TORGUKE-70746 format. One record per residue: residue in one letter; x, y, z of N, C-alpha, C in turn. Coordinates in steps of 0.001 Angstrom, whole numbers, plus 500000, padded with zeros to 6 digits. Layout:
// residues N
AXYZXYZXYZ
...
This chain:
// residues 636
M525082511272499567524298512240500319524660512170501793
E524996513328502393525362513376503801524125513262504673
S524137512377505626522979512142506469522891513185507567
K521676513687507833521483514606508949521544513880510278
N521408512534510217521492511709511413522796510916511440
Q523877511559510930525134510851510750525730510347512066
N525365510947513208525860510471514492525117509231514986
F524046508871514291523232507729514687523027506856513464
D523841505805513359523843505018512135522823503881512127
T522064503698513212520956502748513206519719503429513782
I518565502909513445517308503487513932517208503400515454
P517536502247516093517451502191517558518375503173518274
K519563503433517718520444504429518343519779505798518341
L519155506140517241518462507421517156517248507440518084
L516560506299518204515433506198519125515881506453520559
Q517005505876520948517555506116522281517811507609522491
H518363508260521465518621509700521535517320510478521711
R516264510096520974514971510785521097514406510617522508
G514571509427523066514098509205524425514761510123525426
L516077510336525261516819511231526136516508512694525820
E516353513005524528516134514377524080514776514916524521
Y513739514109524347512379514581524599511777514049525898
G512291512910526385511775512342527633510269512190527613
H509635512707528675508176512683528776507541513994528317
R508344514891527727507819516200527330507074516159525993
Q507389515183525131506791515132523806506138513772523575
I504988513832522897504279512606522537504915512012521283
A505165510707521303505716510005520144504657509206519399
M503691508659520152502664507789519565501319508030520225
R500266507842519437498901507839519961498155506675519328
K497493505880520155496738504724519687495343504770520273
K494350504574519415492969504611519869492493503205520227
D491991503029521420491414501773521886490108502080522600
Y489037501388522183487717501572522788487313503047522817
G487674503753521750487271505141521615488131506147522350
I489171505678523041490036506568523820491444506553523229
W492022507740523087493382507847522568494387507676523705
N495200506619523607496282506382524556497566506999524011
E498279507736524854499469508461524415500732507858525019
Y501794507852524219503089507352524658504142508417524362
T504863508800525384505953509753525196507161509033524599
W508159509826524198509374509225523664510068508348524704
Q510005508766525961510611507946527008509824506658527210
D508490506740527104507656505538527195508049504537526115
V508144505025524877508445504159523740509795503485523929
Y510803504286524274512139503715524466512132502684525595
G511371502944526647511281501997527752510677500667527325
H509598500722526529508981499487526036509952498710525141
V510649499411524277511604498763523373512703498074524177
R513221498766525181514294498200526020513814496966526774
N512597497034527312512048495888528046511848494682527134
I511301494920525953511067493823525005512391493206524571
A513382494052524337514702493547523942515294492656525032
H515235493104526268515729492279527373514937490980527491
G513617491073527272512779489880527310513182488871526248
L513475489348525042513935488459523975515263487802524337
L516159488582524924517449488019525347517252486919526385
S516296487135527276516045486132528314515515484828527731
L514889484909526541514336483718525879515298483117524859
G516500483680524765517501483075523890517742483777522575
F517263485001522423517516485754521189519008486033521054
E519530485879519836520942486128519566521102487135518429
K522233487812518424522517488766517355522393488081515994
G521702488751515076521479488191513746520181487419513601
D519477487182514725518200486472514660517138487318513943
K516135486636513435515023487312512783513744487097513577
I512893488114513566511564487972514151510528488259513071
T509483487466513046508351487715512154507262488422512947
I506654489437512339505585490190512992504370490166512075
I503224489799512637501981489774511871500888490437512699
G500295491470512135499257492199512861498910493497512176
D497985494249512775497648495582512302498707496572512761
N498558497811512279499451498884512728499156499204514190
D500066498876515046499946499106516475501299499519517022
P501340500240518149502632500552518760503475499311519014
E502818498206519400503555496985519733504348496433518556
W503803496562517329504565496128516156505874496918516103
F505777498248516256506947499116516169507947498790517280
W507447498620518491508356498322519607509112497016519369
A508383496001518916509011494692518684510092494791517619
E509804495502516530510782495644515454512013496392515936
W511806497519516609512951498289517103513758497500518138
A513071496680518938513767495859519931514692494861519250
A514186494176518228515000493210517498516193493895516839
Q515963495064516235517041495796515576518075496290516590
S517633496616517803518554497044518858519570495962519186
L519139494704519026519993493561519362520746493021518151
G520740493785517053521407493325515835520586492331515047
G519262492316515297518366491406514595517636492086513448
T516780491307512809516057491759511619514574491462511779
A513730492395511323512283492227511375511759491748510027
V510740490899510083510085490370508881508587490616509026
G508028491482508213506613491797508297505761490866507454
V504583490506507980503647489632507278502269490291507283
Y501590490258506145500255490841506039499255490056506879
I498352490773507522497446490187508492496465489201507872
D496187489326506570495223488430505941495868487201505305
C497144486982505567497801485781505047497231484531505717
I497126483471504942496648482198505468497825481434506075
P497572480397506905498665479702507599499803479226506707
S499497478690505527500563478207504647501479479343504196
E500909480524503975501718481679503595502576482149504764
V501980482178505948502731482575507141503901481618507360
K503641480334507191504695479315507345505850479594506389
Y505529479963505156506577480238504173507473481386504658
Y506864482469505136507654483627505566508527483298506773
I507960482598507751508726482242508950509869481297508594
E509553480305507795510532479276507421511621479856506538
H511232480620505519512209481167504583513148482164505254
S512611482959506165513418483984506835514230483443507999
D513984482184508397514655481577509555514328482316510848
S513108482793510950512704483524512147512668482605513361
T513154483125514494513171482351515739512058482772516697
F511475483941516467510360484426517274509296485013516348
V508051484945516817506946485565516092506173486462517047
F505920487684516621505019488582517330503705488618516544
A502601488339517232501296488269516582500299489112517364
R499408489754516649498516490712517296497527490056518258
D496757489060517752495607488584518517495379487090518324
Q494260486627518831493955485210518797493934484668517375
E493348485398516449493282484935515066494672484654514506
Q495598485580514752496949485413514219497729484338514984
V497545484267516292498216483241517085497767481852516649
D496473481711516391495946480415515953496586479966514640
K496822480909513741497483480572512476498862479966512745
I499581480599513661500951480155513928500965478827514682
L500054478673515657499997477420516413499624476245515511
E498857476521514462498491475479513504499725474903512804
I500760475715512618501965475293511899503190475216512814
Y502990475465514111504105475582515059505034474370515028
D504450473177515036505260471953515086506040471700513802
Q505710472429512734506445472299511474507612473280511394
L507809474053512465508838475094512480509767474868513672
P510706473933513554511544473571514706512412474706515233
Q512712475698514397513576476789514857512823477812515701
L511464477743515700510651478738516386510699478524517903
K511059479594518635511210479492520084509971479949520847
K509286480967520340508144481481521092507289482386520198
V505972482378520486505028483318519882504648484331520954
I504753485607520637504430486675521581503257487468521021
Y502188487615521784501010488349521316500813489604522153
W500113490599521571499903491829522324498428492156522573
D497501491411522003496089491548522335495653490232522965
P495507490189524286495320488900524968493904488340524947
R492936489062524378491557488577524402491431487192523772
G490880486257524555490692484891524089491911484006524231
L493008484541524775494267483813524808494745483490526229
W493912483747527236494350483617528623494753482185528987
F494142481181528369494398479801528755495202479025527708
Y495871479760526812496701479105525814497995478582526443
D498588477611525764499818476969526223500968477973526256
T501378478375527464502419479398527596503807478901527189
S503949477588526974505232477097526476505440477495525020
K504344477836524346504427478250522953504125479735522759
A503178480269523527502732481649523314502613482395524638
I503114483620524687503014484448525893502599485868525531
D502024486555526503501616487952526371502858488843526336
I502798489914525527503935490836525442504213491492526789
K503169491644527626503384492207528958504220491260529819
V503985489958529658504802488965530349506246489050529860
L506408489222528547507753489365527976508460490581528564
E507733491697528700508335492899529265508709492687530731
D507865491956531474508198491647532872509483490812532948
L509587489823532066510809489024531989512007489914531677
G511780490873530789512847491779530389513333492651531535
Q512396493156532354512780493993533480513607493211534497
K513217491960534730513986491110535645515363490798535071
Y515414490525533773516676490211533111517621491413533128
A517048492599532980517860493818532962518564494058534295
K517901493674535399518514493852536714519786493024536861
D519790491843536244520967490968536310521991491275535220
H521564492002534184522450492345533059522261493820532736
P522659494707533626522299496134533516522834496853532288
D523936496436531733524535497152530604524468496375529292
L523788495235529290523814494365528110523102494993526911
F521951495599527147521209496218526051522039497305525378
E522626498176526182523431499272525626524644498741524862
K525182497594525309526297496978524595525868496527523207
F524729495847523145524195495431521845523931496648520962
L523317497671521552522942498870520804524167499541520192
S525233499628520946526448500302520478527130499554519351
Q526886498243519254527515497428518213526817497530516866
G525646498145516827524893498255515584525613499107514550
K525483498726513267526115499438512155525062499777511099
E525348500826510310524385501267509314524115500237508232
D525078499330508015524893498302507001524268497019507546
D523914497007508834523175495870509383521813495776508694
I521345494567508508520041494376507872518948494687508888
A518158495704508602517097496146509513515808495361509312
V515497495052508050514201494455507753514270493648506463
F513482492586506410513190491887505164511823492370504695
C511766492877503487510483493198502870510272492225501716
Y509261491413501829509029490402500810508295490985499603
T508741490578498423508103491008497189506693490449497111
S505872491013496239504451490670496199504173489269495694
G505128488679494970504928487322494497503946487199493349
T503903488226492472502989488179491329503412487138490306
T504707486818490245505204485889489236505836484632489817
G505779484447491106506395483285491752506389483465493245
L507181482667493961507255482784495405507850484140495794
P507329484772496845507895486051497295509366485904497671
K510135486948497378511563486967497713511779487975498831
G512675487641499748512961488507500882514036489527500556
A513620490760500281514568491833499984515158492358501288
M516480492346501388517172492777502599517469494277502528
L516923495024503503517125496468503573517920496813504829
S518944497623504660519779498028505781519262499329506396
H519806499669507563519488500958508175519881502095507236
R521003501950506557521441502969505599520374503177504514
N519821502073503976518786502159502956517581502968503440
L517143502694504664515944503345505192516188504817505481
F517328505146506080517669506553506320517733507321505001
Y518327506709503995518421507344502676517029507700502152
A516097506760502251514762506977501710514061508151502384
V514190508258503703513580509371504422514183510697503977
E515498510716503831516177511964503490515883512430502072
V515746511503501117515399511938499766513951512409499712
L513085511796500508511698512224500553511589513659501050
E512443514012501990512429515373502530512985516408501548
Q513646515957500480514096516905499460512937517701498893
Y511848517039498598510698517674497965509573517957498946
N509676517408500143508665517629501177509320517789502538
P509792518987502868510385519182504193509316519009505278
F509515518051506152508577517815507232509040518547508479
L508103518863509334508417519524510592508344518516511727
P509245518629512704509173517728513856507805517786514524
M507329516616514921506075516443515650504823516709514813
E504979516668513496503784516682512661503076515336512779
N501764515358512564500950514158512723501051513258511498
Y501353512001511745501450511013510682500455509889510935
L499687509540509925498741508440510006499435507142509623
S499589506241510580500180504936510310499057503967509978
Y498887503705508705497770502860508278498213501743507334
I499163502037506437499677501006505546500438499970506357
S500253498704506049500905497638506800502420497819506831
P503054497664508004504517497726508078505217496602507324
A504447495615506840505048494606505970505447495223504633
W504921496388504345505184497130503127506353498086503370
L507253498209502415508416499080502573508011500525502852
T506916500964502279506467502345502452506361502714503930
E505713501873504719505553502151506146506880502011506887
Q507750501129506412509075501021507002509827502345506866
I509671502985505702510390504228505441509869505371506305
L508580505697506151508080506905506793507590506659508216
G507059505490508527506591505218509870507702504795510802
L508342503678510508509324503100511423510671503805511404
C511056504347510249512313505091510199512054506592510304
G511186507125509452510896508554509468510283509029510771
G509475508158511401508873508525512678509907508876513729
V511077508222513667512167508491514599513106509554514042
S513385509485512751514366510365512129513896511813512038
I512662512065511675512203513443511418512123514281512678
P511534513970513801510619512874514129509166513322513997
L508254512313513919506830512553513763506062512020514965
V504821512439515075503901511830516038503103510781515286
L503311509530515628502674508422514928501297508157515516
H500295508097514651498919507858515078498415506542514495
F497823505723515362497316504418514964495802504380515155
P495026504254514073493571504146514210493186502904514998
E491980502909515547491527501772516353491455500504515520
K490845500584514350490747499463513431490348500002512059
P490531499218510994490202499722509652488787500255509534
E487843499623510244486442500030510141486173501412510725
T487057501873511613486852503175512243487749504255511655
L488419503949510537489400504875509971488818506255509723
Q487647506319509081487082507617508718486729508453509937
V486352507815511033486085508547512271487398508963512923
D488337508013512988489613508267513671490431509342512972
I490393509350511667491233510288510921490795511727511176
R489528511945511476489074513292511815489664513740513148
D489825512793514075490480513118515349491961513430515144
I492594512658514266494038512781514054494395514052513304
A493620514362512260493935515475511347495400515403510915
P495797514315510236497213514109509922497754515122508915
H499010515506509111499695516355508140500188515538506948
I500496514260507205501077513377506188500270512086506135
I499898511688504922499132510458504739499762509624503634
F499985508373503925500352507376502926499207506374502850
Y498506506360501746497479505356501494497947504442500358
G497508503199500387497664502362499211496856502959498067
A497303502733496824496602503302495668495131502906495668
R494846501659496092493458501207496119492622501997497132
L493239502426498241492499503198499229492213504612498716
W493149505191497970492871506470497327491708506324496345
E491704505237495607490604504981494675489282504860495431
S489325504172496569488130504017497390487654505363497924
L488604506211498332488252507537498845487598508379497752
A488159508335496542487579509069495415486161508568495130
S485978507243495177484647506667494958483669507135496026
T484130507132497288483276507559498398482818508998498210
I483763509869497840483434511281497619482395511425496518
Q482624510743495409481708510852494275480322510310494600
V480269509198495311478982508597495672478237509475496675
K478960510013497681478320510871498678477717512116498026
I478443512663497076477923513832496372476679513448495577
T476733512343494894475596511878494095474365511655494970
D474583511181496198473481510899497112472969512142497840
S473623513308497655473222514527498345471974515139497703
T471528516216498288470369516930497758470723517581496423
P469735517821495576470004518464494283470747519789494416
L470436520558495466471105521850495647472591521666495944
K472910520691496826474313520420497151475071519906495926
V474426519049495151475045518534493931475345519690492972
F474403520622492862474585521776491976475800522602492387
F475877522948493673476988523777494140478326523039494046
Y478315521725494328479540520940494210480043520942492774
N479161520675491826479566520640490422480042522014489946
L479393523078490426479801524432490068481194524740490627
A481405524388491902482704524607492537483790523788491851
L483458522547491477484420521681490811484809522246489449
K483822522805488745484090523409487440485071524569487576
V484876525406488584485769526543488836487179526046489159
S487255525044490037488546524526490465489300523868489313
Y488579523126488468489214522493487312489754523552486341
K489012524634486183489451525698485282490724526355485809
R490801526520487123492000527083487740493191526132487581
L492956524837487788494021523857487614494527523843486178
E493613523935485225493992523945483815494896525132483501
A494576526289484078495405527476483871496806527267484446
K496892526674485629498190526403486249499002525425485410
E498337524367484898499023523372484084499622523989482829
K498927524951482248499387525581481016500308526773481272
G500570527056482551501452528156482897500837529525482681
K499508529592482634498812530861482432498608531573483765
K498527532879483711498239533673484894496787533477485296
I496571533238486581495210533044487086494613534407487394
G493512534728486716492886536036486864492288536239488245
F492062537520488587491524537870489904490168537224490152
L489297537273489143487945536735489302487967535228489522
L488767534526488721488859533073488859489407532696490229
E490433533405490708491011533118492018490004533398493127
A489239534489492984488229534833493983487122533774494031
L486684533319492872485656532275492806486170530969493400
H487450530686493140488050529473493686488096529527495213
R488509530673495775488580530808497230487197530691497859
L486209531254497178484842531185497680484318529742497649
S484541529056496527484064527674496399484799526751497370
D486080527036497606486832526225498562486286526405499969
S485962527645500320485456527947501655484077527326501893
I483234527385500879481846526941501039481689525440500818
V482418524872499842482200523486499425483326522551499856
F484563522871499469485645521899499610486219521818501028
R486314522932501725486844522880503086485970522024504007
P484631522195503978483794521290504770483936519830504346
L484125519598503028484325518232502546485622517655503099
R486706518424503056487989517949503598487881517680505092
D487099518505505783486896518296507218486189516971507474
R485194516643506669484437515404506849485311514172506669
I486336514255505808487180513093505551488518513180506289
G488670514189507180489850514257508036491078514886507415
F490908515709506399492036516296505683492197517795505962
T491780518263507114491833519696507408493262520226507519
K494190519420508065495577519856508240496537519198507251
N496000518393506359496862517610505495497725518475504577
K499034518217504600499985518904503736500229518135502449
V500256516804502563500580515991501409500033514576501599
G499617513975500486499161512592500489499863511819499385
Y500360510638499728501097509820498764500360508506498521
P500411508009497289499935506652497043501071505657497183
A500784504483497668501776503425497787501333502235496958
G502304501557496360502004500366495583501818500610494102
A501239501743493758501024502104492353500649503574492292
A500855504189491125500427505566490926498907505620490856
I498352506788491163496925506973490977496696507670489640
S495535507460489069495269507890487701495264509412487576
P495536509934486380495479511382486161494122511980486528
D493035511270486205491698511757486535491538511917488042
M492029510948488777491913510981490231492788512074490831
M493996512241490299494883513301490769494212514663490595
R493618514876489440492939516145489184491803516366490162
L491033515319490434489923515436491371490430515851492749
F491451515165493260491958515479494584492535516896494647
H493280517284493633493829518643493627492721519684493504
A491676519345492788490555520275492637489864520538493970
I489777519507494831489104519698496114490080520079497225
G491342520323496837492307520857497792493132519845498549
I493272518626498014494117517604498634495377517457497794
N496523517750498392497797517783497679498356516372497534
T497827515618496584498341514280496313499512514360495334
K500474513488495564501646513430494696501957511984494365
N502098511699493095502579510378492724504051510256493071
L504421509118493562505829508819493753506085507422493239
Y507331507150492942507701505878492357508865505277493135
G508725504013493431509788503292494098509535501804493983
T510488501042494403510342499594494438510886499081495762
T510507497883496124511042497282497342512561497248497307
E513119496954496147514565496777496012515348498086495858
A514704499120495345515414500375495088514921501535495925
S514023501276496853513474502316497714512787503394496856
L512888504647497261512231505740496549513093506216495382
I512427506488494263513145506844493039512744508233492540
S511447508530492507511004509817491978509744510276492700
L509494511598492615508347512194493299508003513517492626
H506733513877492671506314515192492183506785516300493125
K507229517395492561507508518597493335506217519401493477
D506141520176494567504921520954494820504551521860493661
D505549522472493055505279523426491983505367522801490596
D505415521465490550505593520801489263504915519432489276
V503607519442489555502836518207489575502244517980488191
R502700516952487535502174516586486214501502515232486351
Y500202515228486133499363514106486513499671512819485756
E500236512906484575500506511724483769501841511071484108
T502591511660485042503936511171485338504044510687486781
I505214510161487109505491509739488487506579510618489104
G506682511833488605507563512807489214508972512840488648
V509838513501489412511225513742489010512151512920489912
P513165512253489346514091511484490192514747512359491261
F514939511784492437515553512506493550517029512804493265
E517517513862493889518944514163493832519717513002494446
G520743512560493756521517511421494231521018510085493730
C519929510114492964519367508892492386519510508971490864
E520342508115490301520570508101488855519588507133488191
V518838507639487246517840506829486533518109506913485038
K518099505775484373518217505756482921517298504678482355
I517005504805481074516124503863480378516966503008479439
S516864501693479565517635500790478717517083500780477292
K517824500157476378517364500036474993516033499306474902
E515798498413475857514547497644475874513401498421476517
G513707499640477014512680500455477649512530500223479136
E513517499543479776513442499229481201514052500359482028
I513438500644483164513947501652484089515075501044484924
L516261501682484873517418501243485639517756502321486667
V518137501894487878518340502831488976519655502558489687
K520351503638490057521554503549490882521443504591491997
S521512504144493261521442505066494394521856504342495659
D521958505099496763522247504499498068521039503760498631
G519913503852497935518720503154498390518619501722497905
I519535501318497027519477499960496473519660498928497584
F518806497940497583518825496926498632520120496101498634
V520302495359499719521508494551499866521456493315498972
G520270492767498797520079491567497981518904490765498494
Y518579489676497786517516488778498231518081487734499182
Y517403487529500275517855486562501273517857485154500690
K518998484497500806519180483115500344518928482952498848
S519060484037498088518821483954496641519871484755495870
P521139484318495885522178485064495160521936485104493657
E521347484036493098521082484013491657520056485075491279
A518978485154492072517953486163491805518514487567491982
T519401487745492965520028489046493183520874489454491985
A521660488497491477522548488774490343521775489149489088
K520541488675488967519731488986487791519280490438487760
V519141491047488941518610492416488986519656493466489337
L520796493055489882521878493988490205523036493777489236
K523227494737488326524267494625487317524986495966487164
D526296495950487295527118497154487093526662498312487966
G526212498006489190525785499042490121524360499505489952
Y523685499024488901522307499414488647521340498315489078
Y520178498754489559519086497831489804518163497842488592
Y517940496671488022517042496510486886515622496278487417
T514779497309487308513485497312487975512481496335487383
G512626496017486099511602495228485418510409496055484992
D510491497378485220509416498294484854509738498988483533
A508721499155482732508864499891481480508544501361481725
G509381502248481182509154503666481381509858504505480347
L509683505808480457510343506747479565510419508096480261
F511226508972479714511339510321480232510546511288479357
D509766512151479979509128513285479333509786514524479909
K510828515004479206511741516002479749512353515430481025
E512253516140482155512879515614483378511944514685484151
H510690514613483752509708513780484438509779512336483957
L509619511413484921509618509990484620508183509517484411
V507977508743483365506657508186483055506712506673483222
Y505853506141484054505762504695484252504720504133483297
L505078503083482582504163502466481633503511501206482205
D504327500251482629503823498984483150505018498107483483
R504763496945484056505816495948484149506243495577482734
L507546495459482515508073495209481180507466493951480575
D507346492894481390506822491632480867505303491596480826
E504650492697481228503202492762481153502716493740480092
M503664494412479404503287495189478227502776494216477172
I501654494519476595501019493593475660501325493996474227
E501826493047473461502066493266472030500922492648471245
L500266493463470447499129493012469658499582492352468359
S498634491812467648498954491074466423499617491947465370
D499381493271465421500009494171464452501354494707464926
G501843494196466067503148494588466587503137495779467524
K502006496444467663501918497599468556501788497138470005
K502388497929470912502355497593472329501511498599473106
F500868498105474159500152499006475054500221498467476478
S499917499361477429499974499014478845498577498710479370
P498286497462479744496978497172480329496763497901481649
Q497849498064482434497714498700483740497230500141483618
Y497707500858482587497289502243482386495773502310482214
T495238501414481398493796501376481172493064500977482447
E493597500007483163492959499517484389492871500611485449
I493938501384485607493946502460486598492880503498486280
R492751503851484997491763504849484597490344504323484794
L490129503043484550488801502471484752488442502425486241
R489415502161487092489130502085488527488855503455489125
F489042504518488371488649505840488845487143505908489050
S486409505115488289484960505072488444484595504456489787
P483633505041490504483210504448491782482463503135491613
Y482133502781490368481330501589490119482165500378489700
I483471500567489537484360499468489158485375499247490274
K485361498054490854486275497742491946487600497195491428
D487539496309490457488740495712489889488510495425488422
V489595495394487669489487495109486244490821494580485747
M490742493629484824491932493157484146491699493219482655
V492660493817481956492585494021480508493430492961479812
F492899492425478701493549491348477966493807491763476518
G494861491205475963495204491406474564496390490524474232
G496931490654473037498094489868472663498048489443471217
E499145488828470790499253488427469393498168487439468986
D497714486619469960496699485615469663495276486137469839
K495149487427470137493831488002470379493620489152469408
P492545489126468634492350490143467590491981491523468109
F491572491625469377491227492929469943491423492884471461
V491318494046472088491494494179473532490157493958474230
S490189493211475320488979492948476087489252493152477569
A488224493025478398488386493229479834487401492362480610
I487825491926481769486967491291482762486995492181483995
L485836492542484519485827493481485622484894493041486743
N485132493608487920484271493444489088483546494746489367
I482262494682489567481550495874490005481835496134491481
D481728497398491890481746497731493317480322497527493821
Y480114496436494558478769496011494910478004497082495690
D478663497733496650477989498746497457477574499949496613
N478510500466495819478221501668495041477241501399493906
V477409500276493219476470499933492151475096499632492758
G475094499021493957473828498759494629473065500034494938
K473773501063495438473135502352495716472621502992494429
W473423502873493374472999503403492073471724502704491604
A471680501385491771470507500613491359469271501002492165
E469455501246493461468325501654494303467769502998493858
R468673503925493481468200505221492989467407505058491695
K467775504039490917467068503753489662465834502878489886
K465569502564491181464440501707491572464519500331490905
M465745499803490790465973498463490261465928497446491390
T465404496294491115465399495207492090466480494191491723
Y467132493658492750468143492626492553468266491824493837
T468874490676493741468980489799494902470419489596495362
T471319489264494451472681488903494805473685489689493956
Y474968489524494297476041490110493496475938489634492054
I475712488335491874475619487768490522474495488433489749
D473346488520490397472171489127489753472462490570489340
L473003491353490263473269492768489988474298492935488880
S475329492110488889476424492251487920475975492032486485
Q474894491266486287474448490936484931473228491748484483
K472726492652485320471595493484484942471944494310483693
K470978494410482787471193495166481550471578496611481860
E470890497229482821471166498619483165472593498797483694
V473046497827484484474405497884485027475425497721483916
R475159496809483000476076496613481887476154497845480995
E475044498553480856475051499801480086475840500882480815
L475708500904482145476500501834482964477989501593482759
L478395500331482831479805499969482657480276500282481236
K479413500043480283479755500324478886480074501806478698
G479273502672479316479513504109479215480845504513479833
I481192503889480966482469504175481625483635503772480730
I483540502587480149484607502086479272484754502963478037
E483636503366477453483687504224476265484372505555476568
K484150506087477766484795507338478156486309507170478242
V486754506053478839488193505779478926488757505496477543
N488016504760476732488451504469475365488761505750474585
S488027506811474868488170508051474097489543508696474255
V490290508346475326491624508920475528492722507917475186
L492326506750474668493298505720474307493479505676472798
P494653505266472333494803505060470890493864503950470427
E493478503981469170492489503057468627492845501604468924
Y494117501248468737494519499854468878494441499346470318
A494415500265471301494399499875472713493001499929473329
R491997500271472546490653500424473087489976499074473341
I489225499020474410488495497809474769487302497646473845
K487181496463473244486089496193472298485019495269472881
A485342494605473992484365493716474624484729493556476100
F483707493323476933483969493119478351482935492194478963
V483309491623480101482418490799480915482428491341482335
S481241491572482864481099491886484283481067490567485029
L482118490304485778482306488988486379481275488723487471
H480974487450487675479963487025488649480481487034490082
K481766487318490269482394487347491585483561488309491566
E484012488671492784485175489541492887486466488728492802
F487512489343492275488841488744492377489201488615493853
D489886487534494196490092487213495606491534486782495853
A492159487390496882493532487022497241493610485585497741
D492570485123498437492566483750498953492473482715497840
E492086483138496652492016482241495500493157482503494525
A494222483149495043495449483403494271495213484266493040
E494171485116493088493907486032491984494520487409492233
L494766487712493497495380488965493900496496488685494890
T497484489583494918498466489535495989497841490140497239
R498566490075498377498043490651499610498004492173499568
T498669492787498586498565494229498385497594494558497263
R496759493560496885495688493698495889496206493993494491
K497393493523494149497857493558492772497332492327492049
L497004492500490775496496491387489987497574490340489750
K497218489083489939498073487976489515497592487556488127
R498239488115487125497697488045485770497626486627485204
K498668485871485345498655484529484766497600483638485423
P497514483597486766496449482794487381495049483237486978
I494831484548486854493518485046486447493204484615485024
E494183484779484123493960484402482725493681482906482612
E494376482105483387494154480658483360492793480304483949
R492439480945485056491194480630485743489973480966484886
Y490057482066484130488911482523483352489126482350481847
K489880481314481467490172481077480051488917480769479254
D487935480112479880486686479826479177485939481114478832
I485969482064479749485332483352479483486060484077478360
L487390484077478412488158484731477360487925484076476008
T487872482754475998487587482046474744486237482487474187
G485255482577475067483917482996474646483888484416474103
I484657485302474732484727486688474253485249486736472821
Y486341486017472571486969486089471249486268485224470215
Q485377484368470660484483483663469736483230484478469471
K483149485646470131482029486585469994480699485939470358
R480733485146471425479496484582471954478738485626472752
E477429485452472867476595486394473591476646486172475103
S476806484927475518476880484609476937477732483365477135
I478187483186478375479081482074478687478652481464480014
K478478480150480032478191479459481281479498479280482059
V479458479582483344480662479490484159480392478621485376
E481420477937485784481406477118486987482728477348487692
S482687477995488799483913478380489498483970477760490879
Q485148477292491240485393476800492583485788477970493465
V485175478075494620485447479153495555486023478560496831
A487205479036497246487846478583498479487573479572499601
Y487064479097500728486771479940501867487911479885502878
R487970480919503766489065481017504725489110479819505669
D487944479225505961487919478109506888488257476777506241
G488630476807504969489032475588504287487955474963503422
R486699475410503605485608474875502792485754475297501327
V485223474468500457485245474757499025483813474718498500
G483429475734497763482098475777497176482165475954495667
M481037475793495015480946475950493565479919477017493223
V480272477852492267479354478859491751479068478523490300
R477784478328489977477373478036488604476408479112488149
T476729479759487059475869480819486553476207481089485094
E475716482193484572475950482583483190476292484063483163
V477357484406482464477737485811482321477526486247480876
I477211487520480727476907488076479415478120488807478871
V478413488597477599479507489302476935478951490578476318
N479608491689476610479160492991476129480141493511475092
Y479645493854473911480497494326472832480260495807472607
L481348496542472395481262497967472153481324498236470659
N480720499318470242480731499680468826482145499940468351
E482505499304467253483853499473466735483895500664465785
């Protein structure tokens, strides 16, 4: 595929061009702080990147060095990454909720020589392990609150770094441009670490060529316009944000918007009115839950009109899916219901200008896709991996809710005899850092072996599950637990769920977490009294609510894959207890091991099970939870 940015083979080179092209005439970034939107022009951004790069050089940064960045989505994260790449370096993103031991692993494994950290919380994590990292030269922070009296031999403010850079530039006026000109498209731009669901995370090496490719294939099905508003919310430690935020923001180019903090997202997004949104699949699920709960909590009249409008919209969608002509009356009713009901709803959640919304990390369920399309939000499933970048996406005129879209032009996809999805494209990663054996296992004959099970439905790709997580039952039939889990999480009352089965298990079961806030509101409407999460999770009325949800999902599953028993867990799955990855993917083996007593009780058909769980807190404390959970059996 011929690149539209063929004259600029690295992201920083293109950034330099944007700075010259737009100067101070166009806004490149907007960041909200203390309720005020701060704006940065393209020339501002390029200036910050140049200063930071010079500052790094003054502290001993060398071509090929790596920097680790840990923090929220902020302009400073982007500037630091682009600065390192300008000097022939590589960025390594770390999730903000990682604990010190995890941060140490990323810094140590990547051989990072510098760390950029957002605030005191993140700096403290690094200082705790600083002496164990002899290669580390300096920690640079960009939110100085609480850090004024810290040891500057280890940690400095990014503003101080920029001041150092300006002084260094005076003595080395052409050095930055020299480094910039030496950059090549095959230089490693970023390490994106795998989620670590089955072992230690691996550092996938992505080149500038890989990232440019991903942006260009995305534009095949979604032509973006320069200076459209983009919501930067997904962590840049995730490849998704690397593609559309850090690369696409410069390549397209877009206006990047950074919310003040996660807690203010719903307020900030109304100010932004983004044209393009990338949410994690879990955030889309949360948004769907919020919409459903808000409607339920509305007045009876509003609930009536919403349900009536939804019925009209669903009928119109059904006609489109079947290729039927939409009659004049149905279209008129749809336009009326959209004007009266759905447009105000989209305005409340900040989707007034939205052209497209993508899920990251996993597809969203067919039920959820239908809901969003019914209320006028153009969500599209897309499929990709850290190692293979983007693979498939729904076309505007061909959205099929049960699939993950159509492979991009220039991306060859085939299904192996074992049912594994194999991919060949220019988006394939360079390899795993310091892991040639692991690289050789997944790169064979030019194809990347995804480890995902899938199939083709005509030209559409269908994702089933991770190949090694497909469950084979005692009768030899296979099913995807993830498919069932996604459909169950469509309910606003279920936060997380893991489905179990296998040759040693006579039927399918599930352990789930209630959504405490939403179930709590439901309980209040029912005038139920409760005290704690544990108490609420075991209430008979709540268990009946969950039973009804499961039975509804069971109705669309084959008999052999239906859930026959479940437990509403006394606690939520927790990343700090190694039950979830930092992107909230289930760690199946640790969960199954941790709750083996509950599973044993389910398959022994006991009525209740006494549990004693160790809980690890962020501050290092360990507590014990002792209670009893009830096993719920569904009619067979």
